[in-house]
N, C-alpha and C positions, 0 to 999 in steps of 0.2 A: 577489345575481344570479340569473338566472333560470334557466341551466344550467351544467353543467360538462361540458367536452369533454376524452377523454382522448387524448394525442399520445404515442407509444412513439418512442424514438430508438434505430435501430437502425444498427449497422456494426460493422468490424472494429476492433480496437485501434488507437488513434493515430490515428484518422478524424477526431479532434475531437468527439465525443460530449459529453463531460465538460465541454467548453468550453462549447459551445452549451447544456447544461442549467445549468451555473452562471450562464452571463448570461441567461437567460432566468427562473431561478428566485430568484436571488440568495440572500439568507438563509431564503427560505420554502422550505425543504427538509429531508427528512430521511432516515435511514439506517437500515435494519432488514434483516431477513434474509425473504428467499419462503417462504411457508408451507411446512412440511415439510422445508425445504432449508437448507442453512448456507451459502447464495450471497447477497451484497450485494443489497439492494433499494434504489435510490434514487429518490426520487420528490419532485417540487416541484410548485408552484403561480404561476400567473402571471395575471393580468387584461388583456383587450385588447376594447375595445369592449363594455364591461358583461358581458363572457363570461368565466367562469373556467375556466382551463385547466390540467388536471392533467398532468405531464410524467413519464412513467417512461423513466430512461435505464436501458436492458437491458444485461445483460453483453455487454461486447466477445465477438465470434466472427467467424470466418473464413466461416461459412455457418449453414445451418438445420440441418446434420445434428447429430444428440443424440451426439456423441462425450464429452461430459462434462458435470459438474452443470451449469456455467455455460450451455453451448449449450441443453441441456435444458430449462432456465427460459426462455430467450428464444425457443426454438420455440415450445413449449407457449402463451407469452403470445400469439405472433403466430398460431400455429394456431386458438388458441379467437377470435380476432377480438374482443378486447377493447377494441382501440383503436379510437378513432374515426377517426384518422391515424396512420399509420407514416410517420415522414421516415428515409429510408435515407439515410445520410452517406458518403460516399466521397472520398476525398484525390484532388481534381483533378490534383495535381501527378504522381501515379501511376495513372492512370485505369484502364488495362488492367486493372492487378492489383487494384484496388481494387473494380471493379465485378462482381466475383465474386459478391459479398453479393447484388447486386439481380438477378443471374442465376439465384442460388439461390431469390430471392424469387417469381421466376415461376412461375406455376399455383397462388399464394397469393391467394384473391379477397378482398382487404382494400384499402381505400382506401390509396394510397400515394404519395408525394411524394419525389422524388430530390434530394437537397441536395447541389451540387458543391462541397464545401468546401474553404479553401485555393486559392482562384483567385488571389489576390495571389501565392502561390508559383508556382503554375503560369504565371501570365504573367511573373513575373520570370525563369522559366526557359526563355524563349522559346516558350511553348506556347501555341496559339490555339485556344479551344473554342468552339464555334458551339452554346450554349445551346439556342438556337430548332430548332435542327435535330434536337438529341438529344431534346428534346420534342415534336417532330413525329414522330420514329422511334418514341419508346416507347408516346405516346400518354397520357402522366400529368405533371403539374405536375414542371417543373424549374427550379431556381432555382442561379444560380451566385453563391458566398456566400464569405465568411471570416467564421467565428465569433469570431475576435479581435477583429474591427473593428466596434465598438457602431454605427458609421453606417451599416452595413448592414442593422440589424435592421429597420427600417421595411419594408423590402421582404421580408423573412422574412415577418413578420406578415400584411404583404397577401396574399400566396402561399400561406401557411396557411391563412388563411381562405376563401380561394377555393376550395382544395382540400378544405377541409372540407364547405363549402355545395354543391359540385360534384363528389361523389366518384368517381374514377376507378380502375380496376384495371390491372394490366399487361397486356398483350394476349400469348397464351403462342404465338400461329400461327408467329412467326418462329424461335422456339427450337425447337418441336417439328419443323419442317423440318429443323433442324439434329442434333436427335435421332436423328430417323428417316431419315437420309440414307444411302442404300443399299438402301431397299424395305422388306420384310417383316422386323423388327427383333424383338426379346424385346418393347422397351417399346411397340410397336405392337400385339402381342399382348396384352401386361399390361393397356392401356388397354381394348382391347374387353372382356376378362374384366371388369374392374373396373365398366365401364359405368355405372350410375347409383348406385354406391356413395357416401355422402355421409361423411366423416370430417373434423370440423372445417371449416375454410372453406378447403378444398384443392381444387383440380382432380383428376382423375383421372391426368393428366399428372404432376402434381407427387409424386402416391403412388408411380407407377409408377417415377418416377427413383429416389426413396428406396427402393422395392424393391430395386431394380438395384445402390443402393449400398450396400446389406446394413445399411440403418439398422435396428437390432433394435426399435425403439419402434413404428415404422412397420409393419414385419412383424407383429409382434403386434396390433397394431390392425386391420389388415387380416382377420388370421387369426381373431381374434375376431367380425369383422362379417359376413364370408363364410359363404354355406352351404357346405355340405360339398363338393359336387361342384365348384364354382366354386374354393374354396380348393385342393383338389388340384390344379386346373388352374394355378393360380398357382405352387404348388410345383414343379410338372413343368418351367413354362418357367425357373424360377428355377434349377432342378437342371442343366438342358441349357445354362444359359449361365455354369456355374461355371467352364467352360475359359478364360473370359475375364473379365476385372476388369471389372465393370459401371461402379465408382466412376471408372475411366480414361477411360471411354468417354463415359460422359455428363460430364467434368469436360471432355474435348476438345471436346465439343459446344458446353459453354457457353462456353468461350474463343474459340470461332470464332464465336458470336453476339456477342460481346463486342468483338472484333476488327473486325468488320464495321462496328459501330457506331461505333468510335474511327475507322477509317478513313475513314468517310465524313461524320464531324463535328469532326474535329481534325487540325490540322497543328502542325507542330513545326520550329523552327530548330533547325541544326546546332549544338548544347551546345558553348560554350566551354570547353576544357580548364583552367580557372582553376586549380581546386582538384584536378586529377589527381595532381599530386606530392604534394600534403599529404594526400589520401586512402590514397597507396602507403604512405605511413608510418603513418599513424593506423590501416589495418588490417592492418600486417604483423605477421605471427606472433610477432616478440619486439620489435621497435622499436615498434610500436603498444602493447604493454603498457608500454613505459617511458614513452612519449610521453603514455600515459593517466595514467600514476603522477604524471608532475609537472602534468599539467593539475589532477588533483584537490588535491595538495598545495597548489597555487595558489588553487584554489578554496575550501579549507579555510581558509586565510588569510584570504581574502575574506570568509568566514562570520564568523569572529572578529571583524573589523576592521566589518562590520555590526551584530552583536548588539553591540560596546562601549556604544553610548549607552544601549539598553535596560537592559543588565545595569547599567550606570553610574547609572542612573534609578531601577532597583529596589531596590539598594544603598544608593545615596543618601539616597533617601525613609525607609528603615527607621529609622535613629536620629532623624532629624528628627521624624517622626511618632510613635515611641516616646516622644521626650521631652515632646511635646506632650501627649499621653495622660497622660503622669504629671502634668504639672501640672495638666491639668483635673480628674483624677480627685480629686487632693490638695487642690485649691480648692474642690472637692464635697464634700469628707469620704466620698468613697465608700471600701470596702472594700479593702485591697490587691490581692484574688484577683481584682477587677473589673479592676485595670489589668492585673494578670499576664494575664487571659487576654485582653483587647483588644491587648497589646502580642505576646504568644507566640503567639496564633493568627492573629487576624485581621489586625492591621497584618501581622505577619512572614509569614503564609501568603500574604496578597496580594503582599507585595514579592518574596518568592522565585518566585512565578508569574509576574511580570512578568520577573525575570532569566530564568527557564527559557525561557519562550515567545519570547524576543527571539532566542534562539539558534535556535529552530525556525522562526522568522519568516526568519533570514538563511538558515538551508539549505535551506528550500525554496524562497526566492526564487532563490538562487545557481544551484542544480540544475535550476530551472525556467527559467532562462535557458540553460543548456547544451542542455538538451532542446528549447527553441524554436528555436535558432540550427541544430539538426541533428547537433550532435557527441556528443550520447548515445546514438545509433544505432552511431558507431563504436565508442565506447568498449564499448558491449554488446558488439559483435561480436569485439573484441580478447580478452574475458576467456571466451567463450563454451565452450572447449574446455576450461577448466580447471573451470568451475561444472558442467559437463554431468556429471562425475564423481560429484559430490553430488546429483543429480536435479533440477538446476534448470537455467536458461540466463544467457545473457551480461545480461539484463537487470537480474538481482538485484545484479550488481557495484555499481550505484549505491547503494542502501541499505546495502550492506554495508561498502562504503568509508567514505561519510559517517557511519557508527557510530562512528568515532574522535572525530568532532567532536560528537557530540549523539545518543545514543540515541533520544529521542523524535520527533527530526526524521527520522531516518534511517526509522522505523516507517512513518511518512508515506509515504514512498519507495515502499514496497513494493507500492503501487498500481499500479505499472507493470507488473506482472507479470499474465500472464493469466488463471490460473486459479486458483480460492481454495486448494487444495491447494499450489500453487507459492509464494504468498504467505505461508500457513502456515509452511512449511518455511523460507522464509527469514526469517521472525521469529524461529524456534526457532534458527536460527543466527546471527542479528544479535543475540540478546542476549549472546552470549559474546563480542563486539567490545566492548573497553574504551573508554569515554568518557576524555577528559583527566583528568578528576576522579580517576576509578579508579585509573588509572596513576601519578599523584600519590600517592594512598594508600598504593599498592603498593611502590612505590620511595621512598618516605619510611620506610616501617617496614623495608623490606629494607637500606637504608643504615644505620638507628639501630641495627640488630642484627648485620648482616653486612660492613658497612663496605665494603672493597673488591671483595668478593663480590657486590655489589647487580647490576653489570650482567649478571651471569649469569642473576638473577631476572629480567632483562629478557627476554633471550634463553629461559630458559625458560618464563617466560609464553607468547611467540611461539609456541612449539614446542607448549603445551596447547592453544591457542586453536585450532591446527590438528588435534591430536587430538581436540579437541571437535567440530569440523567432522566429522569422520569418524564419531565416535559419536554424533552428532545425527542423521545421514543415516542410519547402520544402524538405529537405533531409530524414526525416523518417517519414512524416506523413501518405503519401499514402500506405506506407508498411505496418505500425502498426495499421492504422485505415483506411483504404480504404474507397473513396466518398460514395461508395453505403453501407456502414455500419454506416454511421455518421448520427447521429439522435438527435434532440434536446433532452432535459433532460426533461422526463414527470413522473411527480410525483405529490404526494396529499400530501400539507403541513401537516406534521404531528401536531396532538395537542402539546400543552407545559404541561410538568408534572415534579414533583419533580426528582431530580438524585438519583438513587440508590447507595449512598457513598459507604457502603460495596461491592457493585460488583463492582463499578470501583476501587475501591482499590486494589482489590484482582487481578483483570483483568489487570490493568496499571502495578501491582508488578510483576505479572509472565512474563508479557512481556519483562518489564527491565531489571529483572535477566536473561532472556534468551539474551537478546540482549548484556547484561555485560560478561556472559561467553563466547559467540563467538566473541566479541570484546576483551576481555583479550586477547585469544588465538592470533588473529591477530597484536594485537599491540606490544605482547611480541616478536614474530616472527622478525617484521620488525625494533624493537628497537634493537634485538639482532644483527641482520645484520648490520644495520647502527654502532652500537658498534664496531662490529669486523674490520670494516672499517675505523673507526676512531678513534680506539684505539692506543697508545703509551706509550711504557713504562716510557719515561722520561717526558711526559705531553706535547711534543713540536708536535704542529700541522703538522711542515713540515716533521716528521717521520710518518705520519700515510700514509694507504693505499690509503685513498681517495684523499689525497693532490697529490700523485703521480699520480692517474687515471684522477684526476682533471686538471693537467698541461697536462696530454697527448692528453686530449679530447679538450682543450681550442679553437684550430682552428677550431674545428666543431662547439662550442657553440657560437663562437664570430660571426658564420654566423647568428645568432638570436639575436646578438647584447648583449651577456653577458659572460664576462671572467668568469672562473671556478668556483671563490667564489660565484658569483652571483647565477650561474647556480648548485651549490648545495645548496644554499638557497632555490632556486626553488624548488627543489627536496625536502628539507625538508619542505617545505610548504606543501606537500601531506599529511606529517604525521599531523602536526598540524600547522596553521597560524602563530602561535608565535613562533614557532621554526625557522621560517624564518630570522625573526630579530634577535633571540638570535645566530643563526649561524654567520649570518652577523657580529653580535658584536664580536664574538669569531675571525673569521678569518680577519676582517679589522683593529680590534685593537692589533692583534699578540700578545696575553696575554698570549700564552703559556700555556693556557688550553686544555685537551680535550673536546669538546664540544659532546653534547648529543641530541637525539630528544626529551627525556623525562625528564630529569632534567630541572628544571624552570631557564634556562640562561637568564637571562633578557637583553634587550638590555641595553648597558652602556648609560650612561647619555650625552658622548660626540659623539654618534653613527652618527648622523646627520652632525656633523661636519667632520667626520672622511670620510663617505661616499662623502660629497661634494668636499673633497679635493682628495679623489683617484679615482671615478669615473666620467665619462661624462655625461652629461646631455641625450645623445643621449642614453646610456647604461641604466642611470634611468628611460627613458622613456621605452625601452625594457623591463626591469624587472616589471616595473609598469604594462604593458597590459599583459605580461605574468601571473603575479601576479591575475589579474582581472578575468581569464578565466582557472587559473590553477584548477586541479580535487580537491575535499573538500578532508577534512580530513579523515585518515586511517579508522576512525570508520565510516563515512558517506558511506566509499567504502564497508566496511564490511556489513553494515546496507542493501545497495543497493544489494550486493551478496546472503543475506539471502532473499531477496523481489523478486529478477528474479530468482533466483535458477540455473543459470548456467553461468560458465566462460565467455561463448563467448560473452553474452549481456554486462557483466561488462566490459571485455576487448573492447567490441565496444565503449561503453560512454567514457570510460578512454582515447581509442585512439583519440576518436572525440574531447574530450576537451583538450588532450595535443596537438594535430596538431592544434586547435583554437586558443590556447594560444600562442603557438609557432610563429604561422602565425602572429598573432598580436605582437609579440615583434619584429620579423622580418621588418612588415612594419611601426612599432613605430621607429626603431632604423634607419631606412634608412630616413625616413622623419626627424627624429631627426639631422641626418648628414646634410642634405640640410639647414635647420634653423639654427642649431648652429654650 
């Protein structure tokens, strides 16, 4: 390629940036962190007319003020003029609100193109937008677009190529007139003092606006760049303007500028109130929560139905392939250790990854549909007041609720949250939500040892989950989402519209394939390690390395009320919850078979009887409490690492839940000793 051009995607959350980014770059993308920041950096590449384009998906933000780490990253990238073209994406169906990002961009001397996304939704809602009139009004390239419709991309490429060949910047004259309405204003005086000052690629108008909005980074940059006398003059103007809120004044001027554009270029039919009654229920303080709960239960059932074929393929292939491996290795005269490794690590690891990722696919697919049709915003609104008490807002309810089905799939859902701090806090809370497999293990043991009292364990489990939410919010909340950064969920309810099935299928397919590849590597590594520790040439568990290590550490594990067999089962539960019962079945039945994390060793029919004879009720209590808050499966841990991007935070969350689960095990065991 002769050259590489850089395109930045800028827009508010839910403006369609990610959809455009994924459709442009496909699998040619990677996610990391910005230098010196723990903020996600998504980059990808595509080629058009023998030119390579690097696409940078900037963190979603509502403007170019530096109020959070994400906004600092976005603003600095734009400010430094790295991109050959900045594509500002706005939601055409909610144009007046979405254009605020463009208004905040005025004064930045960088080539820009306005993309009016979701034009199909706007048209369906009866809105008529004159794209040519907006282009003439702004003096920059403007494209009416729908990122979800692949048929519209040739038009995007053509407009993008022309915008790079003939770069244009936003004219600030009209906005300056609105900002200086009323004559001699502090803004006008600041512009005169700043005069020939050059910071980044911004005009003095933009700098003056940010000074009035109390943008701390701009104030510091201006202070460092100006000589002493002019610096004092700026401080004097800002001090004299302290009686009025500069942010409100500049914001009102920007909205007046936006309103003029919309009034002159757009028309709207009186919307039909088809969904008025529906929305009154969906957003009701009480009815909305009940209605949302019903929708989520139905959605989880749909997820299970969708996941069933993939899980059937994974579980069905495993015995067939393992039998084939045994025959081939036997005919070739290979050592038994070879067949054991292939079956227990390679075949078993691949099959269980297929099973796990099929559930992730179903959850991401179903919840993407709910988001596409416009219901997810209503769902978030209904629970916003509850989650605000934990330092989050309503958008977090989707991943938290879907955690009941699959933790790994729910982890992917935290991307809907606005800031990294919110996503991390949601992940910490999410790990406390039990998937179906974890609930099954807890209830099996509770019914085995405590019979008719098992339902009380279910109620106690729910109470402990809510208590853990409070504890997690107390320990992590102020660090991740400081009090001064907590704001309610501010959003307009999007119009309902039909989902774009092809786009959903392509996006979910790419995401699931990426997760599958990374999960397979992690599962194979963990399975290989566990196989090495648990393999014995004669198949006798007592001759394994794990058996020897277990006996050596039992004095320590008994401090938490778990003999070594239970502790190994607890560790196995970190791989998959079903593995813990399979390992217990092998160890306590003394079957003489080598046990594995990935081979489907089902719990024997008499496991309950064997456990009741072998371990005491205090030990059972310890293991039940440890299982309740054990870390989720290895796939969920891998997906969490993919989302947080650092070993530090993955280790922090893992360490927190290991400490919480073992602490509860200690308490449960010693209370059990007093009672039983």
